[in-house]
Structure formats: structure tokens, C-alpha cells
N, C-alpha and C positions, 0 to 999 in steps of 0.2 A: 504494500500500500504506500502511495506517495501522499504526503500531507503537508501543506504549506500553511503557515500562520504567522502573522506579525505580532510580536510580543513586546511588552515593555520590560526594560531592565531596571530593577530597583536593588540598591545595595549590592551591586555586582552579582545579582542572582536573576535567574530566568525560570519562570514557572510555565510549563507547557501542559495544557489540558488536551488530552488525546480524545478522538471521537469514540463514542460508545462501542462501535463495531471493531475497534482495534484489539488485536489479540494480546492477552496478558502474557507476562513473562517472556518477552522477546527483547532482543537488543536492537537498538535503533542508531542511526547515524544522525547527528545534529550538526548542521552547518550554520555558522554565524555570519550574517551579512549586514554590516553597519552602513552600507551605501544608502539605505533608505533615509537615514538621518541627514546625510550629505545632500541628497536630492531635495529634501524638504527645506534645508537651509538655503540652498540656491534659489528655490522658488520664492522663499520669503524675501531674499535679497532683491530679486527681480521685482517683486511687488513694491518694495520700498523705493526702488529706483524710479518707478513710475511717477513718484511725487518729488524726486530729487531735482531741484532746479539746474544743477550743474550737469547731471545726466541728460536731462531734457534739452539743454543747450547743445550738448555734444551731438545728440541725435538730430537736432534741427540743422546743425552745421554739416553733418555728414549727408543728410538728405539734400541740402542745398548744393553741396559739392557734386552730387550725382544727378541733379536735376537737368543740367544741360546735356549730359550723356543720355539720360532717359528720353529727353525730348528729341535728340538727334536720332536715336534708334526708332522711336515712334514715328517720326516723320519719314524715315526710310521705309518702314513697314507700310505706311499709308501710301507711299509712292510706288510700292511694289518692288523695291530694290532687294528686299529679302524674300526670295521665292523658294528657298529650300524647305522641304517638308521635314517635319520633326517626327 
């Protein structure tokens, strides 16, 4: 049986409640993956960045830098200069 569960760690201990249909008196392999916490932290940082004035200024500056390139490509598309099929 394969069983996945996200558990909280408290006082360096982990308690896993197994499903009722799990056979008793067996050995199991436990794999610890702390990447979940890192992903959650990155998402929280991205949410905070959405309200950070310096971050928003950087995004606006980058967007402005690429605006002329985007417009150039769009005008070529409109003129049929890019005819290659994707």
C-alpha cells in the first residue's frame, strides 16, 4: 500500500495516523520531504511582493523595456512577416 500524508512536526516529532485498512505489525519506509515548507515560503514571499513598491517599480521598468520589442513583433505579425507555423 502507498500512502501519502502531510504532517506537522512538533518538538522534532512526527505522528502519522495510518488508514484503518493498513495491516498491523508491518515495517514501513518513511521519507521526509521538507520542500513543502520551502514552496509555501516562496508563495508567501510572492504574495508580499505584490504590494512591495520597489518590486512593482522593477516590474513596470522591465515591462516598459520590452514594450517596444513586443510592439515590433506584433506589428510584424499583423503585416504577415511571421508566417511560420508553430
